[in-house]
C-alpha positions in Angstrom: 7.9 15.8 36.7 9.0 15.1 40.3 8.2 17.1 43.4 10.9 18.7 45.4 10.4 19.6 49.1 12.0 22.9 50.3 12.2 24.1 53.9 13.2 27.6 55.0 15.8 26.9 57.7 14.9 30.1 59.7 11.1 29.8 59.9 10.4 26.1 59.1 8.0 27.3 56.3 7.9 24.4 53.9 6.7 24.0 50.4 6.9 21.7 47.4 7.5 22.5 43.7 7.6 20.6 40.5 11.2 20.2 39.3 12.5 20.1 35.7 10.6 23.0 34.2 8.6 22.1 31.1 10.1 22.9 27.7 7.7 24.0 25.0 6.2 21.4 22.7 6.0 23.8 19.7 7.9 26.9 18.7 10.6 28.6 20.6 10.8 29.9 24.2 13.3 31.0 26.7 15.5 28.2 28.0 15.2 29.5 31.6 12.5 28.2 33.9 10.4 31.2 33.2 8.2 30.9 36.3 8.4 30.2 40.0 5.8 28.4 42.1 5.2 26.8 45.5 2.7 24.4 46.9 2.8 25.6 50.5 2.4 23.2 53.4 0.9 24.0 56.8 4.3 23.9 58.5 6.3 26.8 60.0 3.5 29.1 61.1 2.3 30.9 64.2 -1.3 29.6 64.4 -2.5 27.4 67.2 -4.6 24.2 66.9 -6.9 23.5 65.1 -5.3 25.9 62.6 -1.7 24.9 63.3 0.4 26.2 62.0 0.9 28.2 58.7 -2.8 29.0 58.2 -3.3 31.5 55.3 -7.1 31.7 55.6 -8.4 34.8 57.2 -12.1 33.7 57.3 -11.8 30.4 59.1 -11.9 31.7 62.7 -8.2 31.9 63.4 -6.5 34.7 65.3 -5.9 37.5 62.7 -2.5 38.4 64.3 -1.3 34.8 63.7 -2.6 34.9 60.1 -0.7 38.1 59.4 2.4 36.6 60.9 2.0 33.5 58.8 1.9 35.6 55.7 4.9 37.6 56.8 6.9 34.4 57.3 5.8 32.9 54.0 6.7 36.0 52.0 10.0 36.3 53.8 10.8 32.6 53.1 9.9 33.0 49.4 11.7 36.4 49.0 8.5 38.1 48.0 7.0 41.5 48.9 3.4 41.3 50.1 2.6 44.4 48.0 3.3 42.3 44.9 0.8 39.5 45.7 -2.7 39.2 44.3 -5.3 36.9 45.8 -9.0 36.3 45.1 -12.0 35.9 47.4 -12.8 32.3 46.4 -16.4 31.3 46.0 -16.4 28.0 44.1 -17.2 29.8 40.8 -15.8 29.6 37.3 -14.9 33.3 37.3 -11.4 34.0 36.0 -9.7 37.4 36.4 -6.8 38.7 34.3 -4.6 40.8 36.6 -1.8 43.3 36.1 0.5 45.5 38.2 -2.4 47.8 39.2 -3.9 44.8 41.1 -0.8 44.2 43.2 -1.7 43.9 46.9 -5.4 43.6 46.2 -8.0 40.9 46.8 -10.2 40.2 43.7 -13.8 39.6 44.7 -15.8 36.5 43.8 -13.1 34.8 41.7 -11.5 31.3 41.6 -8.8 31.7 39.0 -6.2 34.4 38.3 -4.0 34.8 35.2 -1.3 37.2 34.3 1.5 37.9 31.7 3.2 40.5 33.8 6.3 40.2 35.9 6.4 41.5 39.5 3.1 39.8 40.4 2.6 36.7 42.4 -0.8 34.9 42.3 -1.8 33.3 45.7 -4.8 31.1 46.3 -5.9 29.0 49.4 -7.0 25.4 49.8 -8.1 22.7 52.2 -9.1 19.6 50.0 -10.0 21.6 46.8 -7.4 21.3 44.0 -4.9 23.9 43.0 -4.0 23.8 39.3 -1.0 25.9 38.0 -0.7 26.9 34.4 2.4 28.1 32.5 2.7 29.2 28.8 6.4 29.3 27.8 5.6 30.8 24.4 3.6 33.8 25.5 5.1 34.1 28.9 2.0 33.8 31.0 0.9 32.0 34.1 -2.4 31.1 35.8 -3.6 29.6 39.1 -7.1 28.1 39.7 -9.1 26.6 42.6 -11.9 24.1 42.5 -13.7 21.4 44.4 -16.5 19.5 42.7 -18.6 22.6 42.2 -15.8 24.5 40.5 -14.9 21.4 38.4 -18.6 21.0 37.4 -18.9 24.7 36.5 -15.7 24.5 34.3 -13.3 26.8 36.1 -10.2 25.0 34.6 -11.4 25.1 31.0 -12.4 28.7 31.6 -8.9 29.5 32.8 -7.4 28.0 29.6 -10.0 29.9 27.5 -9.2 33.2 29.2 -5.4 32.6 28.8 -6.1 32.1 25.1 -8.2 35.2 24.7 -5.9 37.4 26.8 -2.5 36.2 25.8 -2.9 34.1 22.7 -2.1 30.9 24.6 -2.5 27.6 22.7 -3.5 24.7 25.0 -0.9 22.5 23.2 1.8 24.8 24.6 0.6 24.9 28.1 2.0 23.1 31.1 -0.4 22.3 33.9 0.5 21.2 37.5 -2.2 19.6 39.7 -1.4 20.2 43.3 -2.5 18.4 46.5 -6.2 17.7 47.1 -8.5 15.2 48.7 -8.1 11.7 47.4 -10.8 9.5 46.0 -10.9 7.1 49.0 -11.7 10.0 51.3 -14.3 11.8 49.1 -17.8 10.3 49.3 -20.3 12.2 47.2 -23.9 11.9 46.0 -24.9 10.4 42.7 -26.0 13.9 41.6 -22.4 15.2 42.1 -21.0 12.2 40.1 -23.4 13.0 37.2 -22.5 16.7 37.3 -18.8 15.9 37.0 -19.2 13.3 34.3 -21.2 15.7 32.1 -18.0 17.8 31.8 -15.8 14.8 30.7 -15.4 12.8 27.5 -18.0 10.0 27.4 -15.4 7.2 27.9 -14.0 8.7 31.1 -15.2 7.6 34.5 -13.8 9.1 37.7 -16.2 7.7 40.3 -16.9 4.3 41.8 -19.2 2.7 44.3 -18.4 0.9 47.5 -21.2 -0.5 49.6 -23.7 1.8 47.9 -21.6 5.0 48.4 -20.1 6.9 45.5 -16.5 8.1 45.7 -15.1 10.8 43.4 -11.6 11.1 42.0 -11.2 14.9 41.8 -7.7 14.8 40.5 -8.6 12.3 37.8 -11.5 14.5 36.7 -9.3 17.6 36.4 -6.7 15.6 34.5 -9.3 14.4 32.1 -10.7 17.9 31.6 -7.2 19.3 30.9 -6.4 16.5 28.5 -9.6 17.0 26.6 -8.6 20.7 26.1 -5.5 19.6 24.3 -2.9 20.2 27.1 -0.2 17.6 26.6 2.0 18.2 29.6 0.2 17.6 32.9 2.0 16.8 36.1 0.3 15.7 39.3 1.4 16.0 42.9 -0.7 12.9 43.8 -0.9 14.0 47.4 -4.1 13.3 49.3 -4.8 16.1 51.8 -7.0 13.9 53.9 -4.2 11.3 54.2 -1.5 13.8 55.0 -2.9 16.3 57.6 0.6 16.4 59.0 1.5 18.7 56.1 -1.8 19.8 54.5 -5.1 21.1 55.7 -8.1 19.0 55.1 -11.6 20.3 55.6 -13.2 16.9 55.5 -10.6 15.0 57.5 -10.5 17.6 60.2 -14.2 18.1 60.6 -14.5 21.4 59.0 -12.4 23.2 61.6 -9.0 23.8 60.0 -6.8 26.3 58.2 -6.0 26.9 54.5 -2.7 26.1 52.8 -1.5 28.1 49.8 -0.4 27.7 46.2 1.5 30.4 44.5 2.9 31.1 41.0 4.7 34.0 39.4 6.6 34.8 36.2 10.3 34.9 36.5 13.1 32.5 37.3 
């Protein structure tokens, strides 16, 4: 599935989406796309350097007036009401929250994945090198969105999201579509041997997602997530294959920008 770049002509807010919505492998489902989503770049906002310009993070040291304006521009460009958006306070955990209409406009504490089967709700998470993964179940009409760096991957947030969708909505992994968004690439992600070991413990024994160069280990986060999802039985996985550290013109990168940067967003909601 290819990526499409979309720019709001009024604000310059820019996002990417996977095109050609996935059809179900098994059973019957609606022929309409069934969900909407956006991988939201840093372009088109009001924040000044080092947070320029569409910073969606309110805890990174940016001016809060600018952060509020960035959200206003984003929701206007996407045609969403802020009152319908649910976000978590992300803590690199494996906690998954199932949300409904009573959660609209709220921040869910200490959570790194949200799932819902209700319309009128948009799930929004924030990133700067960690990976966004979007989930869609065309059979049971449900969506999910999860966040993880190496800690979240090692703790199993993505398998936990699939498990919770199964428990809450009856989702079968064979029916799910997963989209892996932008994140830091292997060449820019040096880690310790302990991190490599922690990740490999979560993968099938024949899968290796790290390599050494001059004694330094480098970790392929996107490859690790792809392997985890495949091992769960998900057959349709699409990857943005965008390295945030390579593309700080469009994405925030905590590592490439020395820890002083903003947060970009990923969003998913049921509906066409």
